[in-house]
N, C-alpha and C positions, 0 to 999 in steps of 0.2 A: 655419486650424483654431482656433475659438474652447473657450474657456478651460469647464470645466466646475466649479462648485460648488454641489455638494449640499447642501446649510444655506443657501441663495440661496433667501429666495420665488419669486423668479423667474424661476428656474431649470424650466424645462418639462419634467416629468416622462414625459407621455404623448406618445407618437409612439417609434420607432423608431432608437435611435442604438447609434453605434459611438464607444467612452470607450478610447482610448488612455491604460494607466494605467503610466508608465515609473517604473522600481524606486524603489520609497521612497515614491510621493507618494500611499498612503491608498487602493488599491483596494478595500480590504477592508471600509473606514471608509464608504467611497461606496456600496459593496452595500450594506451594512447600514444606510444611513439613506436610502437609494433606495426599500426595504422599507418601512422603518420610514413615511415618507413615504404610498406609496401608500396603505399604508394609514389613518392619519391623515386625509390631505385627499382621497383618492381613493375611499372607501370596499370597496378592493380588502376581502379577509379571505385569512388567511395562508397556506392553503391553494391560493390562487387563483390563487400566485403561483413562481413554476418557477423553481430557483436549478440551475443544473448546473455544477460543477466538474470538478476533474482528478482528484483523489483520497478516498480516504473521510478522509481525517485532514482535510483541505480542510472537505469534512463537517462534520465533529466542529467545528471551529474557528467555520464560521458559524454554526453553531445558536445554539453558545456567544455568541457576539458578538452575534447578531441578539434574543437573550433581553435580552441586557444593555441595549441600545441599546435594545427596546421598554422597559424597568423604568424606564428615566431618564427617557422621555417623560411628560410630566404625564396625569395618569391620564382614561380616557376608559372608554367601551362598548368602543370599536373596538381600541384597545392589551390591556384585558381578558381581552377574545374572542381575543384574537392568544396573548394568553401564555400561555391556560386551554388551548389547543389547539398551543402550540408543537411538541410530541412529535409532530404532524401535518404539522408544514412539508415542504413536498416539496424538500426540497436532496438531491441527488443527485449520483452520478456521472453517464457519460455511458451507463456500460454497466448500472448501479443501474437511470435511469431506462427504458431502454428492457427491460430485464426487467421489472419494474415495472408498465408499461402491456400488455406482452403479455401479464401472465399477466394480471392485472386485465379484461384485455378481452379473452379468452382466444376467446369465441365470435365476435364479432365481426372478432377478425384470422384466425379459423380458424384456429388454434396448435393448439386440442386444449388440455388440460392437462398437457400433460406435463411443460413446462419446468420443469427443478426450481430452477437458481440461474441467475445471470447467469453463473456458473464453474464449468461443467458437471465435477463430477469423473469420469466415464469417459470422459470425450474424449481424453483423452491411454491412458487403458488401452486404449483401440478402437484408435487406433495403432499403440501397441506392436503390441499383438495383430496386425495385419492386416501389420507388417514383419514381424515372424513368422513368418507365415504365405504371406507372398514368397517367403522365402527355402526354403518345404516345398516350394512346387507350381508357382512362378512363372518355376524357373530352365530356360534350355533355350538350345540350342548358337547358334541359329539367332537370340536376343535376346542374350546376352552370352557373353564366349567365356571359356575357363577361363581365360586369362590375366590379361584384365577382372578376373574375381572376387576373383585371386591378391590383387590390389593394394590388395581395400579391409581397414581393418583386421581385425586376427584376433581380440581381445579381441570378443564380442557385445555386451555392453552398450554399450561403447564406439561397436559400428559401429549400435546400436539409437540410440542419443543423437545421431549427427554426421544419419541420416534424421531421424530426430522433427526436429532442428532445422533441415534445411529444408525439411520437411513444415509446420511451423508458420508460414515468415516469408512473412508477406502478400504479394502481389505473385506476377508470372508469371515461372516459369526459360525458358532458354533451349529449344528441342527437340532434341535428338538426336536420329538413326539408331540402328536397330539394326546391332548389329555385323552380320550378315549385309547387312543395306540399306548400311552404311559401304564391305561388300568391294566390293560391286558398282558404287559411285559413282567408288570407286579403281580399278578397270578401266577405267569408262568414261572417269575421267579422264585414267589413264596412258597411252591406246594413242595419244592424240595428241599425246606431247609431244617432242622431240627428242631423240636422245643426248647422254648428256655422259659427260665421262674424269674419272678421281680427278684429273687435272695441274688439274684446271679450280678444284679445291677448295682454295682459298687460301683458309684460314679458320683463327683461332687457337680455341684447346682441343679439337680432332679428331684428331688425330695426335700421334703421340708421338717421339721424337726424329731415330728412322731415317726417319719420314716415312710410317711406314704408319699405318691409324687405327685409334683404340683398341676398345676392345670395349665397347660391343657393337655402334658405327659400323660395325664390318667386315661383319660380317653386316647390317645391316642396307641396308649400298652394295650388297652384291649382289644384295639382294632387288628395289632402286629400278632396280637394270637392267634389271630382268625388263621386259618387255613385260604379262606379264599370269602371277598369283599360281594355288596354289589357296588354298582357306579356309586349309589350316592354316600354310600358308604369311604366308597376309595375319597370322596370330592373330601368330606370332613376329616378323613386321615391326612390331606394335602393343603388342607387350608390355613397352616402353620408350620412353622419350620420345623424340621423334623426332629422327635427325639435321639434317632441315633448319631445327630450331630455330635452328638454329647458322648459317644462312645468309643473315648481315643484315650491313647497312655498319658498324656498328658492333664489328663481328668477325671486319670483313677485315681479313687482314696487312696488316702494313703495304710488304711487298714483292712484295705481288700486281701480276704484271704482263698478267693476260688479263683479258677485261671479264666480269664476273660476272653481266649483265645474263639470260643463258641459263638461267644458275641461279636466279634471282629469278622466272622464269619458270616454272621447273619446280616450286621451292618452294608459289608459290603458288598451282598446281595443284591438290597432291599434300596443303599441310599442312589444309588446312580440313578436309579426310576425315580426314589422320594424328593430329592433337593430340587431338579429342574423343575418338576412340578408344582411344588410349591412356591416355588421365586418368583416373584412379581420382575424382576432385571430380566429372567430367560422367557418368561413373557413379554416384556416389550421386545424381545430379540425375534422371540418368531413371529410379531407383529410388524416390526422394521423389515423383514424379510419377504416378507408378503406384499406388505406397499413398496416393497423396491423391485420384485419381480414385476406386477400390475402396472406399477408407475412406469416401468423402463418401457413397456409397450407403446404407451400413450405418446410416450417422449420422443420415441420414433416413429413415430407417426403426424407428430408436429414437427417434426426435425429439429426440434429442439434440443442442446447438449449442456452437458453438466458441464462447470470448469472443468474438471478433470477430463471429463468426457471429449472433449476437444484432443487433449494429447491421445487419448486410446485411438480416436476417430486418423487421427494424424497418423499415428503408428500404423493402421489398417490401411490408411489409403497409399500408405508409403509402397505398398505393395503392388497399386498398380504402377507397371512402366511407365506409362506417359506421364504420369503426374509425376513420378519418382525422377526423371530425368526435366522436367520442365522446373522444377525446384531446384535442381541440383545444378541446374544451367545456368544460373542465374548469381554464383557464385563461387568466389576463384581463394574465395577466404575465409575461414569463420574461427569465431574469438569466445569461449565459451565459460565465462565468468561464473565465482562463485560453483566453480562444478562440484564438490565437496559437499554441496545442497543436493543432486541431480540423483532420480530416482530411475529403478531399470526401466521404465517405460521412455521416459526424456534420455536414455542413451541407447537405444535403441534405436530412436529419433536420430540422433548426433550421428552411432557409427554404421547406419545404414546410410544417411545423405554423403557423410563424408567421410567414413575409411570405407567402406564395402567398396565405392565407386571413390577413390581415392581424390582428394581435394587437393592443389597445390600448396597448401597452407592451413594447416591447421592447429591449434591454441585452447588446449584443456589448463583452465586458471586456476587454479583454488588452494585451500591447506585440511589436509583433513583433521590438521588440529581445532578445526573450527568448526568441526559437525556436528551442530549442533540442532538442528530440526527436523529430529525423525519424526515429532507430531505430524509433521507436513512431509512425508512420508519421504523424506532427505534419508539415503541411505549411504552411509558409507563403504558400506561393502562393492558398492557399484565401484566406487573412485576407483577401493585396491583395485577391481578385476579389471579398471578400466586401463589400469596403465599395464598392462600385458600386448595392449593393445595399441601401445604408442611407441614411436622408435628412439625419439628423443626424451628424453629425461634430465630436467635443469631445475635448480631452484634460485629464490632471489636470499641472497645471504644476510643483505644489511637493512637493518633497523630505520631506519630515517624520523622514527616518532618520538621516539625516545633518550631522553638523555644518559651520556654515555655511563654514570656511573651505576642508573637504573638498571641499562642493558646486562650490566656488567653483573649484578646482581641479579637481575631473572633468572640469565645463566648460569649460574651457580645456584639457585634455587631447584630449577628444572633438575638439574644435572643430580640432585641430590637426587632421583629417582628415575635417571632415562629413560626407562621401559613404561612410565607411569602410564602414559596413552595407549600403549597395547588392547588391542580387542581379545576378547578371552579363546578369539583362535585364531589371530592374526599380529605380528608383530607391528609395532610403531613408535619408533622412538624419537626423542627430541635431539636437536641438534643446536649448537648455540648459533648464535648470528653474532654477526660485526657491527659494528658503529661507526660512521664516520669522524671523523676530527672537530670537535663543537665543547663550547664549553656547557659545564653545568646548570642548572639556577640555582642560585645563592638563597637560600634559607636562614630564619632566623633563630633556627636551633641548634643542637647539633644531634638532631636525629637521622639516622641512616637513610638513604633510598627507595630502602624498602622497609616498614615500620609494624612491628604489631600490636597489636592491645588486647591482650588475654585476661582471664577469668576463668578462675577454678571454683568448680563448687559441684555438690555431689545432688547429682538426677533424680529424683525419689519418682514423684505421680506424673511428672507433669507430661502431658500428651505434643504437646508443641516442643522444640529444644530448636535456641532457647526458648524460653515460654513468654511471653509477651510482659510477663514483669519484669524478669533479665534484660530484654531489651530495652527498657524506660528506665531502669534503674541505674545499668552498667551501658552498655554499649551505644547509646544514644545519646546520653549525658558526655563521654567522652570526642566523640563525633563533632556536637556543639560547641564544647571546648578548645578543639584544634581548630574548627574555621572561626568563631571569635577568636583565637592566639594569631592566626594568621592572618586574617583579614587585618588586622591591627600595623599590619608590616608590608604593604603594597599589595597584597593581597585581595581579587575581588571575592563574591560572592559566586560569581561566573566561574571561578579557576575550578569550582571544586563541585565531585559528583559522585554520589553515593549509588552502588548497585544494589538493590535488592532483589531478593526470592521471587514476589510476586504483590499483586496491586494491594492487597492485605498491609502486607506487611512497608508498602509503599503510605499507604494513608496513616498506620502509625508514626511514620518515623517524620512524616510531613506536620502532621501535628504536632508533635516533640516541636520538633525544629522551628516551627512558625512561634509555642508558645514563649522558645527560648529567642525571637527577634531575626531571626532568619528567614528570609524569605527562599525559598522553594520553586521550580515549576517541575513539574509531570506532565508526563503523556495524557491526553485526556480519555476518559473512558466513556467517555458520552458519545452517547451514537448521535451523529450527524443528521439523522434522521427526525432528532426529537427541535430540530430549531428549527422556528419560522423561517430562516432563510431558504432550507432544503426544499419547503412547501412553496415559498414565492416562486421559487427558478423553475422546479416542476409546473408550476400555474402560469410559467413563462412560455415553458416549451410545450405545453399542450395548448396555449394560446394561438405559440409560432405555429404549429402544427394546424390544426384548427379556428383560426380567427372565426369567431362566432362570439355572440352577446354575454350569451353564458359563458364561453373560455375567459373571456374579455371581462368581466363583471369580477370572477372570481381571482382574476390578477388583481383586479384594481382595490379588490377588498382587504390587501394587505395595507395600505397607506389611503383609504377612502372608507370613511362609515357608508354602512346602507343607507342613512337620512341624504347624505351629501352624495352622495351617486344616484341619487331616484331626485334629485333637486339640479343636478347637473349634465344634462343631456349632452349638453358639447364636449364634456371631456368624456363620454363615452365615444361617443362620435367622432374624437378625435383619434383617441386611441387605438380603438378598432380600424380607422384610417390608417395607421403606423403599425397594428402588424400586420394587413392585410398587405402592404410594400412588403415585393422581396426583398428578401436580407439576409445575412449571413447569422451563425451564430454568434462570433465575437460584436457584429454593430446591435444586435439585441443584448446584449451582455452591457457593453456601456453605455446606450441609448437609457435603458430602464434601471441602472443602477443608481440608487437611491438610498441605503442603508443609514439606517437612525441612531446605530452607535457603534461601540469600537468593535464588539461584538460580531455583531452582523455584518458588520466591516470585512471581519475576520474571514467569517464563513464564508461569504459571500465570493472573496479572493479564493478561497481554496475550494471551492464548488464550483467557479469560473476556470480555473485552470484545473480540474482537475477532467471538464469536461472537452476546455479545447485543445489537451494533451490528447485524450483519447481519440476526440476529431483529425487528429491530424495522424495518428498512427494506425486508427483504422477507414479514415474519410469517411465516418458514418456519418450518414442522413440525418435528420431533427427524430423522427423519430425512432431510429434507432438510438440516438442521445438520451432519448427520454429513456427506451429500459435499461440503455448503460448507469445511469443516474440511478433506477428503484432498483438495480443491485446493490450500490452501496450501502445498502441498511444499518447494515454491522459497522460501516468505518467512522470511526473516531473523529471527534471536534479537533481541529488544530489548535496545539495549546496557545494563551496569549496570556502573557505574565511577565512580572518583568524581566528583562532579559538579562540585568545581573544578579543571580539569583541561582541557588543550587538549584544541581540537577539531579531531579530524582528518577531512574531509569532500571527497568530490569536487564535482569544480563543477556536474556533471547534478545532485547530492545537493543543492547549497546553492542552488538556484533558491527565492525565495522567504523566506528566511531573511536574517535582518541578526544582525554581530558587533561587537564594538567595536571590536579590531584584526584585521586580514586581513592573508598574508601571499598571493600570489596566486601561489602556486611551479607548479601542474600549469600556468601562459601559457607558461612554458621552455621545454614540452619535444614535439620536434616526432615528426612520426606516421611513422615509420619500417614498420611492421609493415602486411604488407598483407595485406587480406581476400583471400579467394577469389573473392566476387562483390561486385559495387558498382552497389545499388539508380538504378537511373535513370527519373525517373518511376514506372510501376508494372509496371517490369521487372525483372529482374536479369539483368545482365549481369559472362560472364568476365572476369576484370579484367585487360584490355588497355590499358596509360597511351596507347597511339597509336592507339587507335579514337574516334573520335568523341565516339560518346554517353558513352563513360566518363571523356574529358575534359568534356564537362558534368557529369557526374556530380561530379566532384574539382574544380571551379567551384565548384558548390554546396556539399560539405564545405567549402568552404574559409569559404563566404561564415560559414558558421554556424559556425566557426570564433571569428571577428571577436564574431559572435552570444554566443558560450562568453563573449568578454572581456569584453563587457560585462556581463555575470550578475555574473561574479566580480570586475571592479573597482567593483562597485554592491554590494556585499553590510558593507563597514565603515561605521561610527558616525563614531567618531573619527579614526583610522587607516589608510592603506593602503600595505603593502609591494609594490612591483612588481620583481620579480629580472627582469635582461638577462643573456643571453650570447650573448656577439659572436665569433663566427669570425671569425679574424683573417684566412684564409682566402681568404675574401670566394668562396668556393666557391658553383657555381649549386645551388638548391634545385628538385629536380625537382617538379614538380604534384602537391599533395596531402602534400607532406609537410611545408613548414612549419610552424610554432607559431606560433600566433595572436598572440602577441609580434611575431612576425619579421613575419608579413601589418601589422600596426596601424604598427608603427616608430617608435615615441613617440621623443619629443625629451628626454633626462634633464635636469630640473632639478638638485633638491637628490639627491643620489646617493650612495654608499657604494663605492668598489671596492673588489675581495675580492681573496685573494689565496690558493693553498692553505695550507690549516693539517692536521698531521700528530692524526691523531685521538691523544687523549689519555684510555686506559680510568681511571676512577675506582681508584685503589689499593685494592688489598685489605686489609682488616686482618682479623687473630684473632679469632672470633665469640667476645664476653662472655657470657657464662652466666647469665641472670638468672631467678629463679621466673616460673614463667608468670602473665599476669593473671587473675582471673576469666575465664569466657567470656560474650560479650554476643553476642546479637545481634539487629542493628537492622534490625527489614523496614520497607518503607517503608510509608506510611500507604493503610489500606484505601480502595481508589475507592468500595467500598459498603459502608455504614455500615446494622446492622439495632438495635432495640433491647437485641437477646441479645449482641449485639457491643459496647455501648455501656457496659451495666449494669455495676456493681461488687458481684460475688456477696461472698457471707461463709460462709465455713464456720463454720456451727452444729450442737453437735452433737443430734440428734434423739432425742428419747424413746420408748423401743419403744412402740409402738402396737396394738393389735386393732384391727381395721374388718373389716366384712363384705368393701366392696372392696379389689381389691387395690391395692399400691402402686407406685409407680413413673412414666415418665413414659406407658407405657402406656395406665393410666384414663386418662390427661389428653387424650392423643390421641383415645382412644374418644368420652369425650364430646364434647368438641369436633366432633367428626365428625358425634355421634348429634345434637346440638343444631341444627349447620348444615345437617342435611340437612332435620327439622323448619322451622326458622326459612325457608329458601326453599321448601316446602309447606305450608301449613296445616292443609290440608285431609287429610297423612299421617294412618292409621293408625298413634299411636306401639307399641301395644304388638306389631303384627306387624312394627313394624319392629325391635324388641329382638331379636324371636327371631329374625327373619333376621340383624340383622348382630353380637350378640354372642357372645362366646366362650364355650366351655361351662364356662368356670371364672370368670365373672364370673354373679353370684347376680344374677337377674331381676327377682326382685321389689323387691328394695332399689335398682337402676337404674333402676327404672320411677319408684319413688316420688320417688328426687332426680329426676330429670325432671320428675314433676309441679309440684314444689317447684318447682322452676325458672320453671316457667311461671304458677303459682297462688299463689307467697311475696306480699303488697306489697314497692314497693321505694320500704322509707325514706329519706329522711324524706319522702318520695312518697306515697300512698296507691294507685296504679293496680299494677296485674299485666304481665304482659308476655304472657300469654292476649288483654289487654283493648287490644293495640296494634294499629293494624292498617299502619301503615309501618314493616316490619325489613327489613335487611339485612345480613345477616351475613358475613361473610369477606371486609373490604372491604381490599382490593389500595391502600398510596400508595407516591408517587415523588416525593421533594421537595429540591430543593438544597440544602446545608448547607457554604458554602464553607471549607474547598476539597474535603469532601466529598459525600456524595447519602445521605440516609435512605430506606431501604424499610422495609414490614412490613406486617403483617395487621391489622384492627383485626378481634376478634371480630363484634363487632354495632352497629352503629348504627342509631339509632329516633327516629322522628319521633313526639311525641303533645306532646298539648294547647299547639302551638304552638312547639315548643322542640326540640333538637338532644338526645340524647344517647348519651353512647358505654358500652360493654358491656365488660368484659375478666371471663373464665371463671376461675374458679383451682381446681385439684382438689388442692392443699397438703395434705396431712396435718396439723394441727398439734393442740399440746397442748386449746386449749379456741380458741371462736372466739367471745369478745367484745369488746367494743372494743379494748383494749389489746394481745390476741395479735393482732388482724388490723394494730394498726400498727405492733406490731414486726415483724409479718411484711414488711408494708408496706419495711420502713428496709432490713431485712436486705437483700432479693431487688432493691433501689432501683426498687421500683414506682412510685415517685413521678416518677421521669425515663422509666417508660412511658406514663405520663400524660401526663405535658409534649410527650410526642413524638406521639402519637397527637391531642390537644387542637389542638396545632399544626398537623399535617396535614389534621385535617380545617377548622380557621378558614383554614386559606389556601386549600382549596377552596372553602368558603363562599363567601369573597369573592372567588373570580376567578367564580361563578356569578351575582353579586348578589343570593343569598339575603338576604332582609331576615331573616329566623327568627334568631335566638341558640342556643348553642352551652350550654345548663343546665352539665355536668358529668360526670363519668366514674365507675362503679357497678365497684367490682369485689365479685365474687360467687364465696366459697369456697364451692361447690355442697357439702361436707361438711358444710359447717355450718348448712343448711339444716332446718325451716322457721325455728328460730327465733333463730338467729344466721347472722353471717357475710357481714350485707352491710354494705359500707362507701362510702359515696358521698363524692366529691371535686368541691365546685363548681366552675365554669372560674374563675381570678379573673383570665384577661388582662384582663376591663373590656370 
């Protein structure tokens, strides 16, 4: 496979490419530069390049990095056009892409217009209602016996959750017979069997010391002896796990003297009927299959799609020629990121669109060594199959993440067994990667870039391996001691990451490290729905959609008590008016932003970013955004912790990330827990270790463990710590239970051999009481700024003035709204507009005269009036980056006159005088010079991207109350 160098002018960009990107080799760098070169060298526009990646976070990162790359290139028309349209970049998750196409081409796809979001909120609620309906309407004795139903969880919510989790699993479950069907199958199988005697039952665990069968085996035995049973007797026989399950070679008594073959024949004939009938899990599966079938019809009637149904619908709609051609014609290039995590449906979508009808440039970018998401339906065999459909194959061969010595050590480690990544039926070899010329990080000790920490002991009866006791006494202390040692020598806690197997190990490690005064951070498992902020934003959206007294009161209840609200009618009226005014989501989030603590602040920003990003991607309306918000019930909170702390993260979560120093702790653990079902290809099987399909599935799981090992061992930049736990008994490990490191079996070189340590708690000390420090609340920087959030306001005592126009913000809002309406429709009848819009307490004549003055007063130092200007653009929204934040706002008026652009801002400040010195004093007090600078920067940036040649002349500040004799201040554009 040849090397791909995106910066080499000789590298061919057009055509279909499979690009294998090993860990740390610059995959995202390659994608952003492929995009830039297609725009620069092949005249592709940005919206003709589709980029599909795995997560929303990845879409954000790609958009940011593509913008940065485009800015770094020499200016050109193509690049300027791409930068101007960067927010229209076609960067999606696969679900986002399918949703966008099905929505945009609803007529061609014959979808109708009911597709609300790529993650429909009502989907799970419909499933839950069907589960509830099932227990109300579908229970009869021919389908389910009383004994079968008695084995189900008694807690309603727990029962619904179990069934729901089965319904939502991708793939087909086995079909089990109804209770009555099982009964007749049993009778049919039993009548041909030879009789057996109690003396033949020479098995362990079924008899007491007297040689009698234990309960309930004694009852089952008497029923098994009968050649025929009543339905009630069959129910008794299947009320408990079957006696026949103990009739195995492994459980045969060592003192057995009789031939067990007749018993095995008896078991093999009846157990396939008895076992699923008695199994609570099989009963749940039968219910789930029924619910899935009935719910599907309801979902189709309501035109609601489950998240993965969107992919199936897209695959189905691509069979419609008009829809397929509409989607295909949009793109000249497609880049599919994280392609190793693609499933067969996704691949068929891409193949149909871009290979069957070839696209000029196609890139399938991924790394089969990092395919670790089979639980999300990712299928490495899809990747391997897709290779055959692509003509050009290349790889990125240089690791830019890690130190040279660490890269060399990893190459050596993985080369100990180059075929360790191979699948049961497909070879997959490791190829060493190169490293750039760079200096290695210097450490204060003499440990190698890969250091093992090893503990040898005999495994006894521990279920978990390592046991929590071994973790606490051996491995956790070593990790803590290394962190303490290195933080004394110019390393920070934030340099360290510990990769764990699951959240339970994460919690144990977190507790231990914090007991040793080591700060930690880990991804929160608390659902965002459980926070007050989630309900606050939900009520905010409900009030925006339906601004009624009830919805507004519900929103205000988060900051106001019932008693306060009852005695403050003005607050309710004012807030109801605010919600009744048309506004964007962004305006509402900014207007009503008032978190009362740091956690609420973090949650508010997190949810705001989530909603705004979804709206940008799907153009969702407010009701659709509320639906989308309700789908985020399982979303965890964004962590809020000390940035200088040790990261604790699962191996799956670490994929794509990098850390200076890594402890690969989670590779140590065996997989001793057993799932009830195991997936083999497209079907779910009841876990039976001896079943051929079950064994094949376990072999694929072990292959994925080794890919997890590759992911974990390639996260480090400077040093990697690998734990080893050696079982000195060398007992055989059952298929599917070995840890990733036991499967790989590395040969340690540089190592520390460990012995158990007693956990020494930090000595308690009597508290030393000191006066409390002044309260300080340090909030993280806002992710978005407006002029009002940046301006320095100064409280200046205002003189008591009299004026016919009321004081306060209401006047400003009203006049701004009236002027915006007038400038949007030059032919509007102004007197009629005022009679329609003015509140009763506003003076009609004064307002009419003020507006006429605004239109007809010459704008000094120029001589024209606004009434003479033809090109007027009121209430122009702007948004631009100002690293590390963004600036957003609205310009009251932009106009074009005498071959120049002008900005204008209306002011309704009540000033003692409107002469020049008073206006200049007001400009300083309210920081209007900053406002002018932001507005001018926004317009200049826009004009530069549109290649406009006319200059920006300056900004007018019109203090409306001072017109017509005064109140005009002009700030020329001095930016050059």
